[in-house]
N, C-alpha and C positions, 0 to 999 in steps of 0.2 A: 504494500500499500504505500503511495506517494504522501509524501509529509505535505499538508496543506498550507498554504500560505494565509497570512493573520486576515485579509479582505476577505477570502474564501470562507474562513469560519467565521467570521462576523456575520455573513448570510445566513448562516445556519440557525434552526431552533434550537434551544436550550437543551430538549431531549437528545436530538441527533448529537450535540457537542457532548452531552455525558455518554453517549454511546461510543462516541471517537475517543474519549478520553479512556475507558475501559478497554476498549482496544489497543490503545495504545501502550498503556500499564500493562496489559499482557506482552505484547509485543515485546517490550522493555526487558520483561523476566525471562523472554525466550530467545534475547539477542542472540546472534550467532557470532561468526568470525568477522564478520566486517565491525571494524573499529569505529566508524562513522555511524553507524545505525544507533547506537544508546546514546549518543551525542543529539544525534536530530530527533529522535523520540524525546528525549528530555526537553528540548526546545518547545515541541510541538504540544507536549503536555503543559509546559509552562503558558503557552500562548492560550489554550484553552481554558485554562484554571483562570487568567487575567479577564479573559472575555464572559464567563461566568460570575467572577466577581465583579465586576463591572454593572453587570444588567440586574445583580443582587442590589448592588449599591445605588444604583440610578435613582429610584423614587428618594431614598434618604437626601441626595444631593439636591434634588430639584427642589425637596421639600425646604431644605435648610437656604437655597438659593432666594425662596419665595419669601422667607421669614427675614432675608437680609435685604431685599426690595422694599418690604413695607414698612421697616423701621424710617422714621423722617432722620434727614441729617441733622446733624447739632451745628448750629453755629459757635464759631470761635470766639471767643471774646477776650480781646486785647486788653 
């Protein structure tokens, strides 16, 4: 299985990302003689985990951003 690029992974649904994560982790355990394969798999796993965390934390960030905008700016007194 070819290792996907970040833009390709972002287009996938979270359940598909979870399936790929499991597949890559399984392949990591069964890595053969190719010395580059474990490195590429680790990178792919990190990419997927990053995307999943971004999606999980996105509502929190949006909510915090709205609260920040709702606060009126304080005027500085000299």
